[in-house]
N, CA, C and O atoms as a GROMACS GRO file, in nm:
protein
  564
    1UNK      N    1   0.746   1.599  -0.392
    1UNK     CA    2   0.626   1.562  -0.290
    1UNK      C    3   0.551   1.465  -0.383
    1UNK      O    4   0.579   1.458  -0.503
    2UNK      N    5   0.449   1.386  -0.323
    2UNK     CA    6   0.361   1.350  -0.356
    2UNK      C    7   0.254   1.410  -0.405
    2UNK      O    8   0.220   1.513  -0.348
    3UNK      N    9   0.180   1.369  -0.510
    3UNK     CA   10   0.077   1.438  -0.555
    3UNK      C   11  -0.072   1.354  -0.466
    3UNK      O   12  -0.091   1.237  -0.433
    4UNK      N   13  -0.149   1.472  -0.454
    4UNK     CA   14  -0.295   1.432  -0.380
    4UNK      C   15  -0.343   1.405  -0.426
    4UNK      O   16  -0.333   1.428  -0.546
    5UNK      N   17  -0.460   1.316  -0.364
    5UNK     CA   18  -0.572   1.277  -0.474
    5UNK      C   19  -0.700   1.350  -0.418
    5UNK      O   20  -0.732   1.378  -0.302
    6UNK      N   21  -0.758   1.371  -0.535
    6UNK     CA   22  -0.862   1.494  -0.557
    6UNK      C   23  -0.963   1.408  -0.650
    6UNK      O   24  -0.924   1.377  -0.762
    7UNK      N   25  -1.093   1.370  -0.604
    7UNK     CA   26  -1.196   1.315  -0.673
    7UNK      C   27  -1.259   1.461  -0.713
    7UNK      O   28  -1.291   1.545  -0.629
    8UNK      N   29  -1.274   1.482  -0.892
    8UNK     CA   30  -1.333   1.584  -0.981
    8UNK      C   31  -1.375   1.503  -1.074
    8UNK      O   32  -1.341   1.385  -1.086
    9UNK      N   33  -1.456   1.566  -1.150
    9UNK     CA   34  -1.480   1.564  -1.310
    9UNK      C   35  -1.412   1.474  -1.339
    9UNK      O   36  -1.465   1.364  -1.351
   10UNK      N   37  -1.272   1.490  -1.360
   10UNK     CA   38  -1.218   1.459  -1.491
   10UNK      C   39  -1.164   1.289  -1.390
   10UNK      O   40  -1.149   1.182  -1.450
   11UNK      N   41  -1.154   1.296  -1.310
   11UNK     CA   42  -1.090   1.182  -1.240
   11UNK      C   43  -1.254   1.079  -1.249
   11UNK      O   44  -1.243   0.957  -1.262
   12UNK      N   45  -1.353   1.122  -1.242
   12UNK     CA   46  -1.487   1.062  -1.198
   12UNK      C   47  -1.509   0.994  -1.380
   12UNK      O   48  -1.552   0.881  -1.402
   13UNK      N   49  -1.476   1.077  -1.472
   13UNK     CA   50  -1.457   1.030  -1.629
   13UNK      C   51  -1.381   0.895  -1.634
   13UNK      O   52  -1.427   0.785  -1.667
   14UNK      N   53  -1.204   0.936  -1.581
   14UNK     CA   54  -1.168   0.802  -1.575
   14UNK      C   55  -1.182   0.663  -1.521
   14UNK      O   56  -1.145   0.549  -1.551
   15UNK      N   57  -1.256   0.727  -1.425
   15UNK     CA   58  -1.299   0.573  -1.321
   15UNK      C   59  -1.424   0.520  -1.404
   15UNK      O   60  -1.462   0.403  -1.393
   16UNK      N   61  -1.477   0.600  -1.474
   16UNK     CA   62  -1.568   0.544  -1.549
   16UNK      C   63  -1.554   0.449  -1.675
   16UNK      O   64  -1.609   0.342  -1.699
   17UNK      N   65  -1.451   0.534  -1.758
   17UNK     CA   66  -1.389   0.453  -1.870
   17UNK      C   67  -1.317   0.308  -1.814
   17UNK      O   68  -1.333   0.202  -1.875
   18UNK      N   69  -1.251   0.317  -1.714
   18UNK     CA   70  -1.148   0.194  -1.644
   18UNK      C   71  -1.273   0.108  -1.640
   18UNK      O   72  -1.276  -0.004  -1.690
   19UNK      N   73  -1.390   0.174  -1.570
   19UNK     CA   74  -1.456   0.040  -1.484
   19UNK      C   75  -1.533  -0.014  -1.650
   19UNK      O   76  -1.520  -0.136  -1.667
   20UNK      N   77  -1.572   0.023  -1.709
   20UNK     CA   78  -1.616   0.005  -1.859
   20UNK      C   79  -1.535  -0.090  -1.925
   20UNK      O   80  -1.575  -0.194  -1.977
   21UNK      N   81  -1.382  -0.033  -1.920
   21UNK     CA   82  -1.295  -0.135  -1.962
   21UNK      C   83  -1.303  -0.259  -1.882
   21UNK      O   84  -1.324  -0.362  -1.945
   22UNK      N   85  -1.290  -0.265  -1.748
   22UNK     CA   86  -1.292  -0.377  -1.660
   22UNK      C   87  -1.384  -0.467  -1.699
   22UNK      O   88  -1.349  -0.584  -1.698
   23UNK      N   89  -1.500  -0.439  -1.736
   23UNK     CA   90  -1.624  -0.503  -1.720
   23UNK      C   91  -1.602  -0.600  -1.841
   23UNK      O   92  -1.642  -0.717  -1.843
   24UNK      N   93  -1.532  -0.539  -1.944
   24UNK     CA   94  -1.487  -0.584  -2.085
   24UNK      C   95  -1.363  -0.722  -2.106
   24UNK      O   96  -1.351  -0.808  -2.193
   25UNK      N   97  -1.272  -0.687  -1.957
   25UNK     CA   98  -1.178  -0.739  -1.980
   25UNK      C   99  -1.036  -0.682  -2.078
   25UNK      O  100  -0.939  -0.730  -2.137
   26UNK      N  101  -1.089  -0.571  -2.053
   26UNK     CA  102  -0.970  -0.491  -2.120
   26UNK      C  103  -0.887  -0.428  -2.038
   26UNK      O  104  -0.956  -0.356  -1.966
   27UNK      N  105  -0.772  -0.416  -2.009
   27UNK     CA  106  -0.654  -0.353  -1.964
   27UNK      C  107  -0.643  -0.443  -1.817
   27UNK      O  108  -0.697  -0.549  -1.782
   28UNK      N  109  -0.543  -0.346  -1.744
   28UNK     CA  110  -0.540  -0.454  -1.603
   28UNK      C  111  -0.662  -0.431  -1.514
   28UNK      O  112  -0.691  -0.523  -1.438
   29UNK      N  113  -0.727  -0.337  -1.512
   29UNK     CA  114  -0.836  -0.293  -1.390
   29UNK      C  115  -0.947  -0.407  -1.388
   29UNK      O  116  -1.000  -0.454  -1.489
   30UNK      N  117  -0.976  -0.448  -1.246
   30UNK     CA  118  -1.094  -0.542  -1.229
   30UNK      C  119  -1.187  -0.417  -1.097
   30UNK      O  120  -1.123  -0.341  -1.025
   31UNK      N  121  -1.347  -0.426  -1.097
   31UNK     CA  122  -1.410  -0.342  -1.023
   31UNK      C  123  -1.439  -0.402  -0.893
   31UNK      O  124  -1.487  -0.516  -0.899
   32UNK      N  125  -1.422  -0.360  -0.796
   32UNK     CA  126  -1.413  -0.376  -0.666
   32UNK      C  127  -1.576  -0.326  -0.601
   32UNK      O  128  -1.604  -0.207  -0.611
   33UNK      N  129  -1.654  -0.398  -0.551
   33UNK     CA  130  -1.765  -0.336  -0.490
   33UNK      C  131  -1.744  -0.402  -0.306
   33UNK      O  132  -1.719  -0.510  -0.254
   34UNK      N  133  -1.776  -0.250  -0.257
   34UNK     CA  134  -1.742  -0.288  -0.102
   34UNK      C  135  -1.919  -0.225  -0.096
   34UNK      O  136  -1.987  -0.174  -0.185
   35UNK      N  137  -1.953  -0.257   0.057
   35UNK     CA  138  -2.048  -0.202   0.118
   35UNK      C  139  -2.029  -0.127   0.246
   35UNK      O  140  -1.995  -0.170   0.356
   36UNK      N  141  -2.058   0.000   0.206
   36UNK     CA  142  -2.084   0.171   0.263
   36UNK      C  143  -2.066   0.110   0.386
   36UNK      O  144  -2.153   0.024   0.400
   37UNK      N  145  -1.990   0.116   0.481
   37UNK     CA  146  -1.953   0.104   0.604
   37UNK      C  147  -2.077   0.187   0.674
   37UNK      O  148  -2.143   0.136   0.765
   38UNK      N  149  -2.102   0.318   0.624
   38UNK     CA  150  -2.238   0.403   0.721
   38UNK      C  151  -2.343   0.370   0.658
   38UNK      O  152  -2.436   0.334   0.731
   39UNK      N  153  -2.367   0.368   0.507
   39UNK     CA  154  -2.486   0.362   0.422
   39UNK      C  155  -2.531   0.228   0.389
   39UNK      O  156  -2.636   0.198   0.332
   40UNK      N  157  -2.442   0.153   0.430
   40UNK     CA  158  -2.502   0.003   0.358
   40UNK      C  159  -2.496  -0.016   0.218
   40UNK      O  160  -2.508  -0.131   0.175
   41UNK      N  161  -2.478   0.089   0.134
   41UNK     CA  162  -2.505   0.063  -0.012
   41UNK      C  163  -2.376   0.021  -0.070
   41UNK      O  164  -2.264   0.049  -0.027
   42UNK      N  165  -2.407  -0.054  -0.179
   42UNK     CA  166  -2.264  -0.100  -0.230
   42UNK      C  167  -2.211   0.036  -0.289
   42UNK      O  168  -2.267   0.142  -0.316
   43UNK      N  169  -2.085  -0.007  -0.298
   43UNK     CA  170  -1.991   0.104  -0.360
   43UNK      C  171  -1.905   0.086  -0.464
   43UNK      O  172  -1.803   0.125  -0.408
   44UNK      N  173  -1.870   0.056  -0.573
   44UNK     CA  174  -1.803   0.020  -0.676
   44UNK      C  175  -1.686   0.149  -0.746
   44UNK      O  176  -1.716   0.256  -0.798
   45UNK      N  177  -1.576   0.100  -0.726
   45UNK     CA  178  -1.436   0.156  -0.786
   45UNK      C  179  -1.346   0.057  -0.887
   45UNK      O  180  -1.358  -0.065  -0.885
   46UNK      N  181  -1.269   0.118  -0.961
   46UNK     CA  182  -1.192   0.048  -1.025
   46UNK      C  183  -1.100   0.023  -0.988
   46UNK      O  184  -1.037   0.128  -0.993
   47UNK      N  185  -1.019  -0.078  -0.934
   47UNK     CA  186  -0.892  -0.118  -0.905
   47UNK      C  187  -0.807  -0.174  -0.981
   47UNK      O  188  -0.847  -0.216  -1.090
   48UNK      N  189  -0.684  -0.188  -0.950
   48UNK     CA  190  -0.600  -0.262  -1.038
   48UNK      C  191  -0.480  -0.396  -0.934
   48UNK      O  192  -0.368  -0.380  -0.884
   49UNK      N  193  -0.580  -0.526  -0.938
   49UNK     CA  194  -0.513  -0.578  -0.839
   49UNK      C  195  -0.354  -0.617  -0.912
   49UNK      O  196  -0.330  -0.604  -1.032
   50UNK      N  197  -0.264  -0.662  -0.816
   50UNK     CA  198  -0.152  -0.702  -0.837
   50UNK      C  199  -0.112  -0.831  -0.807
   50UNK      O  200  -0.166  -0.904  -0.723
   51UNK      N  201  -0.053  -0.849  -0.852
   51UNK     CA  202   0.018  -1.076  -0.781
   51UNK      C  203   0.185  -1.063  -0.745
   51UNK      O  204   0.263  -1.078  -0.839
   52UNK      N  205   0.213  -1.047  -0.673
   52UNK     CA  206   0.335  -1.077  -0.590
   52UNK      C  207   0.394  -1.228  -0.550
   52UNK      O  208   0.352  -1.289  -0.452
   53UNK      N  209   0.465  -1.263  -0.611
   53UNK     CA  210   0.494  -1.422  -0.537
   53UNK      C  211   0.372  -1.500  -0.533
   53UNK      O  212   0.346  -1.566  -0.432
   54UNK      N  213   0.305  -1.499  -0.621
   54UNK     CA  214   0.195  -1.593  -0.655
   54UNK      C  215   0.055  -1.557  -0.536
   54UNK      O  216  -0.039  -1.631  -0.504
   55UNK      N  217   0.088  -1.418  -0.493
   55UNK     CA  218  -0.039  -1.379  -0.416
   55UNK      C  219  -0.117  -1.267  -0.461
   55UNK      O  220  -0.054  -1.162  -0.470
   56UNK      N  221  -0.205  -1.265  -0.484
   56UNK     CA  222  -0.246  -1.139  -0.503
   56UNK      C  223  -0.304  -1.034  -0.430
   56UNK      O  224  -0.357  -1.071  -0.325
   57UNK      N  225  -0.313  -0.869  -0.463
   57UNK     CA  226  -0.306  -0.778  -0.308
   57UNK      C  227  -0.390  -0.633  -0.439
   57UNK      O  228  -0.375  -0.594  -0.555
   58UNK      N  229  -0.460  -0.609  -0.340
   58UNK     CA  230  -0.537  -0.455  -0.321
   58UNK      C  231  -0.420  -0.379  -0.293
   58UNK      O  232  -0.328  -0.414  -0.219
   59UNK      N  233  -0.429  -0.274  -0.357
   59UNK     CA  234  -0.362  -0.116  -0.311
   59UNK      C  235  -0.381   0.000  -0.333
   59UNK      O  236  -0.347   0.050  -0.440
   60UNK      N  237  -0.432   0.061  -0.249
   60UNK     CA  238  -0.474   0.200  -0.268
   60UNK      C  239  -0.372   0.309  -0.317
   60UNK      O  240  -0.309   0.338  -0.216
   61UNK      N  241  -0.341   0.359  -0.388
   61UNK     CA  242  -0.257   0.438  -0.420
   61UNK      C  243  -0.275   0.557  -0.375
   61UNK      O  244  -0.183   0.630  -0.340
   62UNK      N  245  -0.417   0.592  -0.369
   62UNK     CA  246  -0.469   0.704  -0.321
   62UNK      C  247  -0.463   0.739  -0.154
   62UNK      O  248  -0.515   0.844  -0.117
   63UNK      N  249  -0.412   0.666  -0.074
   63UNK     CA  250  -0.462   0.682   0.039
   63UNK      C  251  -0.536   0.566   0.134
   63UNK      O  252  -0.520   0.445   0.117
   64UNK      N  253  -0.616   0.623   0.232
   64UNK     CA  254  -0.703   0.550   0.312
   64UNK      C  255  -0.860   0.629   0.273
   64UNK      O  256  -0.908   0.715   0.347
   65UNK      N  257  -0.934   0.577   0.132
   65UNK     CA  258  -1.030   0.647   0.051
   65UNK      C  259  -1.112   0.583   0.063
   65UNK      O  260  -1.087   0.473   0.112
   66UNK      N  261  -1.268   0.616   0.023
   66UNK     CA  262  -1.356   0.523   0.076
   66UNK      C  263  -1.357   0.426   0.064
   66UNK      O  264  -1.422   0.364   0.149
   67UNK      N  265  -1.287   0.342  -0.048
   67UNK     CA  266  -1.304   0.139  -0.065
   67UNK      C  267  -1.249   0.144   0.030
   67UNK      O  268  -1.310   0.079   0.115
   68UNK      N  269  -1.113   0.211   0.084
   68UNK     CA  270  -1.008   0.155   0.195
   68UNK      C  271  -1.136   0.109   0.354
   68UNK      O  272  -1.164   0.002   0.408
   69UNK      N  273  -1.178   0.241   0.377
   69UNK     CA  274  -1.227   0.215   0.492
   69UNK      C  275  -1.378   0.119   0.496
   69UNK      O  276  -1.448   0.094   0.594
   70UNK      N  277  -1.390   0.087   0.386
   70UNK     CA  278  -1.489   0.028   0.390
   70UNK      C  279  -1.494  -0.130   0.412
   70UNK      O  280  -1.574  -0.203   0.472
   71UNK      N  281  -1.368  -0.158   0.334
   71UNK     CA  282  -1.264  -0.321   0.318
   71UNK      C  283  -1.215  -0.333   0.455
   71UNK      O  284  -1.181  -0.444   0.496
   72UNK      N  285  -1.210  -0.233   0.529
   72UNK     CA  286  -1.137  -0.237   0.682
   72UNK      C  287  -1.268  -0.276   0.728
   72UNK      O  288  -1.265  -0.398   0.716
   73UNK      N  289  -1.373  -0.248   0.772
   73UNK     CA  290  -1.447  -0.249   0.864
   73UNK      C  291  -1.508  -0.414   0.818
   73UNK      O  292  -1.522  -0.506   0.899
   74UNK      N  293  -1.544  -0.425   0.646
   74UNK     CA  294  -1.645  -0.581   0.652
   74UNK      C  295  -1.518  -0.642   0.600
   74UNK      O  296  -1.528  -0.763   0.618
   75UNK      N  297  -1.436  -0.622   0.560
   75UNK     CA  298  -1.314  -0.739   0.595
   75UNK      C  299  -1.357  -0.812   0.479
   75UNK      O  300  -1.359  -0.932   0.506
   76UNK      N  301  -1.388  -0.793   0.381
   76UNK     CA  302  -1.457  -0.848   0.246
   76UNK      C  303  -1.547  -0.802   0.143
   76UNK      O  304  -1.662  -0.768   0.172
   77UNK      N  305  -1.502  -0.798   0.024
   77UNK     CA  306  -1.603  -0.746  -0.104
   77UNK      C  307  -1.604  -0.840  -0.237
   77UNK      O  308  -1.594  -0.962  -0.255
   78UNK      N  309  -1.620  -0.728  -0.321
   78UNK     CA  310  -1.645  -0.858  -0.467
   78UNK      C  311  -1.558  -0.774  -0.537
   78UNK      O  312  -1.540  -0.653  -0.528
   79UNK      N  313  -1.502  -0.868  -0.615
   79UNK     CA  314  -1.337  -0.836  -0.703
   79UNK      C  315  -1.467  -0.882  -0.871
   79UNK      O  316  -1.554  -0.969  -0.873
   80UNK      N  317  -1.446  -0.830  -0.932
   80UNK     CA  318  -1.527  -0.826  -1.102
   80UNK      C  319  -1.481  -0.757  -1.210
   80UNK      O  320  -1.471  -0.634  -1.212
   81UNK      N  321  -1.440  -0.858  -1.335
   81UNK     CA  322  -1.373  -0.852  -1.404
   81UNK      C  323  -1.414  -0.932  -1.558
   81UNK      O  324  -1.395  -1.053  -1.573
   82UNK      N  325  -1.465  -0.858  -1.652
   82UNK     CA  326  -1.491  -0.954  -1.819
   82UNK      C  327  -1.609  -1.010  -1.746
   82UNK      O  328  -1.612  -1.131  -1.768
   83UNK      N  329  -1.712  -0.972  -1.666
   83UNK     CA  330  -1.876  -1.054  -1.690
   83UNK      C  331  -1.830  -1.160  -1.522
   83UNK      O  332  -1.929  -1.201  -1.460
   84UNK      N  333  -1.721  -1.188  -1.478
   84UNK     CA  334  -1.679  -1.260  -1.385
   84UNK      C  335  -1.672  -1.161  -1.248
   84UNK      O  336  -1.607  -1.056  -1.242
   85UNK      N  337  -1.777  -1.233  -1.110
   85UNK     CA  338  -1.703  -1.170  -0.997
   85UNK      C  339  -1.663  -1.289  -0.895
   85UNK      O  340  -1.698  -1.407  -0.884
   86UNK      N  341  -1.599  -1.230  -0.845
   86UNK     CA  342  -1.559  -1.335  -0.731
   86UNK      C  343  -1.568  -1.235  -0.568
   86UNK      O  344  -1.542  -1.114  -0.560
   87UNK      N  345  -1.609  -1.322  -0.457
   87UNK     CA  346  -1.613  -1.259  -0.315
   87UNK      C  347  -1.492  -1.290  -0.277
   87UNK      O  348  -1.435  -1.399  -0.286
   88UNK      N  349  -1.450  -1.175  -0.229
   88UNK     CA  350  -1.307  -1.212  -0.166
   88UNK      C  351  -1.284  -1.159  -0.007
   88UNK      O  352  -1.318  -1.047   0.029
   89UNK      N  353  -1.244  -1.222   0.048
   89UNK     CA  354  -1.179  -1.170   0.224
   89UNK      C  355  -1.026  -1.126   0.186
   89UNK      O  356  -0.953  -1.190   0.110
   90UNK      N  357  -0.991  -0.999   0.257
   90UNK     CA  358  -0.864  -0.923   0.278
   90UNK      C  359  -0.818  -0.943   0.387
   90UNK      O  360  -0.891  -0.992   0.474
   91UNK      N  361  -0.694  -0.914   0.410
   91UNK     CA  362  -0.626  -0.873   0.520
   91UNK      C  363  -0.544  -0.784   0.469
   91UNK      O  364  -0.509  -0.772   0.352
   92UNK      N  365  -0.503  -0.695   0.600
   92UNK     CA  366  -0.451  -0.572   0.496
   92UNK      C  367  -0.266  -0.598   0.568
   92UNK      O  368  -0.257  -0.674   0.665
   93UNK      N  369  -0.197  -0.562   0.539
   93UNK     CA  370  -0.040  -0.596   0.556
   93UNK      C  371   0.023  -0.436   0.505
   93UNK      O  372  -0.003  -0.338   0.436
   94UNK      N  373   0.147  -0.508   0.619
   94UNK     CA  374   0.188  -0.345   0.626
   94UNK      C  375   0.344  -0.342   0.691
   94UNK      O  376   0.380  -0.454   0.726
   95UNK      N  377   0.454  -0.224   0.716
   95UNK     CA  378   0.593  -0.272   0.711
   95UNK      C  379   0.630  -0.305   0.550
   95UNK      O  380   0.603  -0.253   0.442
   96UNK      N  381   0.725  -0.450   0.608
   96UNK     CA  382   0.831  -0.471   0.501
   96UNK      C  383   0.719  -0.548   0.357
   96UNK      O  384   0.735  -0.562   0.235
   97UNK      N  385   0.621  -0.578   0.444
   97UNK     CA  386   0.546  -0.696   0.344
   97UNK      C  387   0.489  -0.616   0.252
   97UNK      O  388   0.493  -0.643   0.132
   98UNK      N  389   0.422  -0.493   0.308
   98UNK     CA  390   0.360  -0.422   0.222
   98UNK      C  391   0.498  -0.350   0.139
   98UNK      O  392   0.513  -0.370   0.018
   99UNK      N  393   0.567  -0.289   0.197
   99UNK     CA  394   0.687  -0.200   0.108
   99UNK      C  395   0.711  -0.328  -0.015
   99UNK      O  396   0.728  -0.282  -0.128
  100UNK      N  397   0.714  -0.436  -0.009
  100UNK     CA  398   0.769  -0.519  -0.148
  100UNK      C  399   0.652  -0.504  -0.235
  100UNK      O  400   0.659  -0.477  -0.355
  101UNK      N  401   0.536  -0.524  -0.164
  101UNK     CA  402   0.360  -0.506  -0.295
  101UNK      C  403   0.407  -0.386  -0.334
  101UNK      O  404   0.426  -0.393  -0.455
  102UNK      N  405   0.442  -0.256  -0.284
  102UNK     CA  406   0.425  -0.147  -0.292
  102UNK      C  407   0.516  -0.114  -0.426
  102UNK      O  408   0.459  -0.054  -0.517
  103UNK      N  409   0.643  -0.148  -0.438
  103UNK     CA  410   0.763  -0.178  -0.487
  103UNK      C  411   0.708  -0.200  -0.643
  103UNK      O  412   0.746  -0.148  -0.748
  104UNK      N  413   0.615  -0.289  -0.619
  104UNK     CA  414   0.628  -0.393  -0.761
  104UNK      C  415   0.474  -0.304  -0.828
  104UNK      O  416   0.430  -0.314  -0.942
  105UNK      N  417   0.436  -0.245  -0.749
  105UNK     CA  418   0.273  -0.200  -0.750
  105UNK      C  419   0.317  -0.039  -0.872
  105UNK      O  420   0.272  -0.002  -0.980
  106UNK      N  421   0.416   0.010  -0.786
  106UNK     CA  422   0.482   0.149  -0.880
  106UNK      C  423   0.521   0.118  -0.975
  106UNK      O  424   0.510   0.203  -1.063
  107UNK      N  425   0.589  -0.017  -1.018
  107UNK     CA  426   0.701  -0.055  -1.102
  107UNK      C  427   0.576  -0.094  -1.207
  107UNK      O  428   0.594  -0.057  -1.323
  108UNK      N  429   0.474  -0.152  -1.184
  108UNK     CA  430   0.428  -0.191  -1.293
  108UNK      C  431   0.263  -0.104  -1.317
  108UNK      O  432   0.197  -0.136  -1.416
  109UNK      N  433   0.225  -0.028  -1.249
  109UNK     CA  434   0.109   0.057  -1.272
  109UNK      C  435   0.172   0.189  -1.274
  109UNK      O  436   0.202   0.245  -1.168
  110UNK      N  437   0.196   0.246  -1.399
  110UNK     CA  438   0.292   0.396  -1.413
  110UNK      C  439   0.182   0.488  -1.377
  110UNK      O  440   0.227   0.560  -1.288
  111UNK      N  441   0.053   0.521  -1.404
  111UNK     CA  442   0.000   0.611  -1.370
  111UNK      C  443  -0.032   0.647  -1.236
  111UNK      O  444  -0.112   0.740  -1.222
  112UNK      N  445   0.023   0.581  -1.115
  112UNK     CA  446   0.024   0.596  -0.986
  112UNK      C  447   0.129   0.701  -0.946
  112UNK      O  448   0.100   0.794  -0.871
  113UNK      N  449   0.262   0.682  -1.003
  113UNK     CA  450   0.362   0.703  -0.963
  113UNK      C  451   0.337   0.832  -0.919
  113UNK      O  452   0.389   0.834  -0.807
  114UNK      N  453   0.272   0.973  -0.947
  114UNK     CA  454   0.309   1.079  -0.899
  114UNK      C  455   0.219   1.094  -0.764
  114UNK      O  456   0.211   1.203  -0.706
  115UNK      N  457   0.139   0.958  -0.711
  115UNK     CA  458   0.120   1.006  -0.598
  115UNK      C  459   0.217   0.929  -0.494
  115UNK      O  460   0.162   0.926  -0.384
  116UNK      N  461   0.344   0.865  -0.494
  116UNK     CA  462   0.408   0.851  -0.425
  116UNK      C  463   0.538   0.923  -0.454
  116UNK      O  464   0.575   0.972  -0.561
  117UNK      N  465   0.621   0.920  -0.302
  117UNK     CA  466   0.702   0.999  -0.319
  117UNK      C  467   0.843   0.940  -0.354
  117UNK      O  468   0.941   1.013  -0.374
  118UNK      N  469   0.847   0.814  -0.360
  118UNK     CA  470   0.978   0.752  -0.423
  118UNK      C  471   0.970   0.694  -0.539
  118UNK      O  472   0.858   0.660  -0.578
  119UNK      N  473   1.099   0.667  -0.631
  119UNK     CA  474   1.082   0.643  -0.749
  119UNK      C  475   1.048   0.479  -0.799
  119UNK      O  476   1.039   0.409  -0.698
  120UNK      N  477   1.033   0.422  -0.890
  120UNK     CA  478   0.967   0.290  -0.894
  120UNK      C  479   1.121   0.195  -0.866
  120UNK      O  480   1.127   0.083  -0.815
  121UNK      N  481   1.218   0.263  -0.908
  121UNK     CA  482   1.388   0.191  -0.914
  121UNK      C  483   1.430   0.229  -0.747
  121UNK      O  484   1.549   0.207  -0.724
  122UNK      N  485   1.354   0.279  -0.634
  122UNK     CA  486   1.385   0.317  -0.511
  122UNK      C  487   1.411   0.177  -0.431
  122UNK      O  488   1.358   0.077  -0.477
  123UNK      N  489   1.490   0.166  -0.314
  123UNK     CA  490   1.498   0.033  -0.256
  123UNK      C  491   1.374   0.038  -0.153
  123UNK      O  492   1.317   0.141  -0.115
  124UNK      N  493   1.354  -0.053  -0.129
  124UNK     CA  494   1.218  -0.143  -0.075
  124UNK      C  495   1.230  -0.094   0.080
  124UNK      O  496   1.125  -0.057   0.133
  125UNK      N  497   1.312  -0.091   0.134
  125UNK     CA  498   1.330  -0.002   0.230
  125UNK      C  499   1.276   0.155   0.229
  125UNK      O  500   1.241   0.222   0.327
  126UNK      N  501   1.280   0.195   0.078
  126UNK     CA  502   1.207   0.318   0.092
  126UNK      C  503   1.061   0.334   0.076
  126UNK      O  504   0.984   0.428   0.099
  127UNK      N  505   1.045   0.215   0.029
  127UNK     CA  506   0.906   0.186   0.007
  127UNK      C  507   0.835   0.146   0.146
  127UNK      O  508   0.716   0.163   0.171
  128UNK      N  509   0.930   0.090   0.229
  128UNK     CA  510   0.846   0.062   0.334
  128UNK      C  511   0.804   0.220   0.436
  128UNK      O  512   0.719   0.220   0.525
  129UNK      N  513   0.874   0.323   0.401
  129UNK     CA  514   0.818   0.455   0.434
  129UNK      C  515   0.716   0.518   0.390
  129UNK      O  516   0.663   0.610   0.452
  130UNK      N  517   0.680   0.478   0.286
  130UNK     CA  518   0.534   0.493   0.208
  130UNK      C  519   0.428   0.431   0.270
  130UNK      O  520   0.323   0.487   0.304
  131UNK      N  521   0.459   0.303   0.286
  131UNK     CA  522   0.343   0.206   0.302
  131UNK      C  523   0.235   0.242   0.404
  131UNK      O  524   0.125   0.188   0.393
  132UNK      N  525   0.262   0.346   0.520
  132UNK     CA  526   0.118   0.385   0.615
  132UNK      C  527   0.054   0.505   0.529
  132UNK      O  528  -0.054   0.548   0.570
  133UNK      N  529   0.105   0.561   0.419
  133UNK     CA  530   0.029   0.640   0.329
  133UNK      C  531  -0.047   0.523   0.185
  133UNK      O  532  -0.084   0.582   0.083
  134UNK      N  533  -0.058   0.424   0.189
  134UNK     CA  534  -0.114   0.368   0.048
  134UNK      C  535  -0.128   0.206   0.118
  134UNK      O  536  -0.055   0.106   0.114
  135UNK      N  537  -0.260   0.236   0.186
  135UNK     CA  538  -0.300   0.055   0.227
  135UNK      C  539  -0.243  -0.031   0.134
  135UNK      O  540  -0.192   0.016   0.032
  136UNK      N  541  -0.246  -0.190   0.163
  136UNK     CA  542  -0.182  -0.250   0.102
  136UNK      C  543  -0.293  -0.416   0.160
  136UNK      O  544  -0.271  -0.472   0.268
  137UNK      N  545  -0.361  -0.445   0.100
  137UNK     CA  546  -0.434  -0.562   0.122
  137UNK      C  547  -0.401  -0.686   0.037
  137UNK      O  548  -0.400  -0.678  -0.085
  138UNK      N  549  -0.372  -0.805   0.105
  138UNK     CA  550  -0.368  -0.943   0.048
  138UNK      C  551  -0.504  -1.018   0.051
  138UNK      O  552  -0.568  -1.049   0.152
  139UNK      N  553  -0.544  -1.046  -0.106
  139UNK     CA  554  -0.679  -1.135  -0.107
  139UNK      C  555  -0.635  -1.268  -0.074
  139UNK      O  556  -0.552  -1.341  -0.128
  140UNK      N  557  -0.720  -1.285   0.044
  140UNK     CA  558  -0.730  -1.430   0.095
  140UNK      C  559  -0.834  -1.555   0.027
  140UNK      O  560  -0.829  -1.673   0.059
  141UNK      N  561  -0.918  -1.501  -0.063
  141UNK     CA  562  -1.024  -1.536  -0.090
  141UNK      C  563  -1.180  -1.543  -0.001
  141UNK      O  564  -1.281  -1.587  -0.057
   0.00000   0.00000   0.00000
């Protein structure tokens, strides 16, 4: 059974360290800034974009968390890394398209594996069953 995401002190500390590293261009992470759909305030979280077939994607390994709701509402965000920021627009992908991305994501981003019910070597069809629980967004610029 997949582990549930819970924001706690440890997770906050990990997010701060990951964001610090992303701002310096260390590690695979970037920072994603969305505008709160209710508050209107900027919200920044670390994310690990992934490239599949020459296309970049954002994956939420923890389900429909705050940034997912915000990016669904706005359709755009800012992606930053190593002092460089870019405005992005996104489109949510689902089904088999999302499954291919999820399989690659779980293979590459080992820290998220406990949040999935399938192992990295599972068939793409198995990842299709996970797609509803792990939103995937294609970065369109």
